[in-house]
C-alpha positions in Angstrom: 134.6 167.4 106.4 135.1 170.9 107.7 132.1 173.2 107.6 132.0 175.8 104.8 131.2 179.3 106.0 129.6 180.2 102.6 127.1 177.4 102.7 123.6 178.6 103.2 122.2 175.2 104.0 120.9 174.6 107.5 123.8 173.5 109.7 122.2 170.1 110.6 121.4 169.4 106.9 125.0 170.1 105.9 126.5 167.9 108.6 124.0 165.2 107.8 124.8 165.2 104.1 128.6 165.2 104.6 128.4 162.4 107.2 126.0 160.3 105.0 128.4 160.6 102.0 131.4 159.6 104.2 129.5 156.6 105.5 128.3 155.4 102.2 131.7 155.9 100.6 133.5 154.0 103.4 135.5 157.0 104.5 133.7 156.5 107.9 134.0 152.8 108.6 131.2 150.5 110.1 131.3 150.4 113.9 132.7 153.9 114.1 131.2 155.9 117.0 130.2 159.5 116.1 130.1 161.8 119.1 127.8 164.8 119.3 130.4 166.8 121.2 133.2 165.9 118.8 131.0 166.8 115.7 130.0 170.1 117.3 133.7 171.0 117.7 134.6 169.7 114.3 131.9 171.8 112.6 132.1 174.7 115.0 128.4 174.5 115.8 126.4 173.9 118.9 125.4 170.4 119.9 121.8 170.8 118.6 122.7 170.7 114.8 125.0 167.7 115.4 122.3 165.9 117.3 119.7 166.6 114.6 122.1 165.3 111.9 122.7 162.1 113.8 118.9 161.6 114.1 118.5 162.0 110.4 121.2 159.3 109.9 119.4 157.1 112.3 116.1 157.5 110.4 117.9 156.3 107.2 119.2 153.3 109.0 122.9 154.3 108.7 123.6 154.7 112.4 122.3 153.4 115.7 122.0 155.9 118.6 123.4 154.5 121.8 122.7 156.3 125.0 125.8 157.9 126.7 127.9 156.6 123.8 126.9 158.3 120.6 125.9 157.2 117.2 127.3 153.8 116.1 127.8 153.4 112.3 125.9 150.3 111.3 127.8 147.4 109.7 127.0 146.3 106.2 123.7 144.3 106.1 123.9 142.3 102.9 120.9 140.2 103.8 118.6 143.1 103.0 120.4 143.7 99.8 119.7 140.1 98.8 116.0 140.6 99.2 116.1 143.9 97.3 118.0 142.5 94.3 115.6 139.5 94.1 112.6 141.8 93.9 114.3 144.2 91.5 115.1 141.4 89.1 111.4 140.7 88.7 110.2 144.3 88.4 113.0 145.6 86.2 112.6 142.5 84.0 109.1 143.6 83.5 110.3 147.1 82.7 112.6 145.8 80.0 109.8 143.7 78.5 107.4 146.7 78.5 110.0 149.0 76.9 110.6 146.5 74.1 107.0 147.1 73.0 106.8 150.9 73.7 110.2 152.4 73.4 110.5 155.4 71.0 113.4 156.5 68.8 114.2 159.3 71.2 114.1 156.9 74.1 116.7 154.6 72.4 118.8 157.7 71.6 118.8 158.7 75.3 119.6 155.2 76.5 122.6 155.0 74.1 123.9 158.3 75.4 123.4 157.0 79.0 125.4 153.9 78.2 128.2 155.9 76.5 128.7 157.6 79.9 128.8 154.1 81.6 131.4 153.0 79.0 133.6 156.1 79.6 133.7 155.2 83.4 134.6 151.6 82.6 137.4 152.5 80.2 138.7 155.0 82.8 138.5 152.4 85.5 136.6 154.9 87.6 134.6 152.7 89.9 132.8 155.6 91.6 131.7 157.1 88.4 130.6 153.7 87.0 128.5 153.0 90.1 126.6 156.3 89.8 126.2 156.2 86.1 125.1 152.5 86.0 122.5 153.2 88.7 121.3 156.3 86.7 120.9 154.2 83.6 118.6 151.8 85.5 116.6 154.8 86.8 116.3 156.1 83.2 115.0 152.7 82.0 112.4 152.6 84.8 111.3 156.2 84.1 110.8 155.3 80.4 108.2 152.6 81.3 105.9 155.6 82.1 104.3 153.8 85.0 104.2 156.1 88.0 103.2 153.4 90.5 106.0 151.1 89.3 108.5 154.0 89.7 107.3 154.6 93.3 107.5 150.9 94.1 111.1 150.7 92.8 112.0 153.9 94.6 110.7 152.4 97.8 113.3 149.7 97.5 116.2 152.2 97.5 118.1 151.7 100.8 121.4 153.4 101.7 122.9 150.2 103.1 121.9 148.3 99.9 123.6 150.9 97.8 126.7 150.6 100.0 126.6 146.9 99.4 126.4 147.4 95.7 129.3 149.8 95.7 131.3 147.4 97.8 130.6 144.6 95.3 131.9 146.7 92.3 134.9 147.8 94.3 135.8 144.2 95.2 135.2 143.0 91.6 136.1 145.9 89.3 136.2 143.5 86.3 132.4 143.2 86.8 131.9 146.7 85.5 132.9 145.7 82.0 130.6 142.6 82.1 127.7 144.7 83.5 128.2 147.3 80.7 128.1 144.6 78.0 124.9 143.1 79.6 123.3 146.6 79.4 124.3 146.8 75.7 122.6 143.4 75.0 119.5 144.5 76.9 119.2 147.6 74.8 119.6 145.7 71.6 116.7 143.4 72.6 114.6 146.4 73.5 115.4 148.2 70.3 114.5 145.1 68.3 111.2 144.7 70.1 112.1 141.3 71.6 110.3 141.5 75.0 111.1 138.0 76.1 114.8 138.4 75.5 114.9 141.9 77.0 113.2 140.6 80.2 115.4 137.5 80.4 118.6 139.5 80.0 117.6 142.1 82.6 116.7 139.5 85.1 120.1 137.7 84.6 121.8 141.1 84.8 120.3 141.8 88.2 120.7 138.2 89.4 124.4 138.6 89.0 124.2 141.2 91.7 121.8 138.9 93.7 124.5 136.2 93.6 127.1 138.6 94.7 125.0 139.8 97.6 124.3 136.2 98.7 128.0 135.6 98.7 128.7 138.8 100.8 125.9 137.8 103.2 127.7 134.5 103.8 125.3 132.2 102.0 126.5 129.2 100.0 124.9 130.0 96.6 127.2 127.8 94.5 124.5 125.2 94.0 121.6 127.6 93.6 119.9 128.1 90.2 120.1 131.8 89.6 119.5 131.7 85.9 123.0 132.8 85.1 
């Protein structure tokens, strides 16, 4: 994470971005203490940019500033991810239903290209690429609903710790990537055929798979719960 002399970005922004990526990827583990002085030395900057970077991380909920100690990297909070996936299953189910009645030929073509990228990541067993491409595919579906308020609502649900929980799930269960890709294929077929009921049901089940995983990671006993799976 050494600083790059050719980078024109403000020092605090560069430090923030690199630390954020390291935290979300797991390179910096939960409960790690980040020191302003140590970061200043590491990046060869004054304490001010390091302090500002840590404040930005605190605003995103990734660290907790502890007086006279530093910034404590927060532990995974899967309970919040449970709530987010539950809400997403309802809203994105609606998106799938809406697309089944409004999707264009060009939309379908773009979605198939998007899924081709997901498939490439699955076949290469590249979990990092799969994570980013599968999330991008969800974003593409939402954007095609052409409902700006709905897009804003779903964007408001994006949370760094929830994303880290999702990535942790895929890493722990890499075989899930193939299943999730196949679910997306089925959803697209339903959308292309104009079957709104089936598209919504499949999307909700797809996201509820994540919901069940988050329940498990949060320590809940979900075995007897009806998750529609």
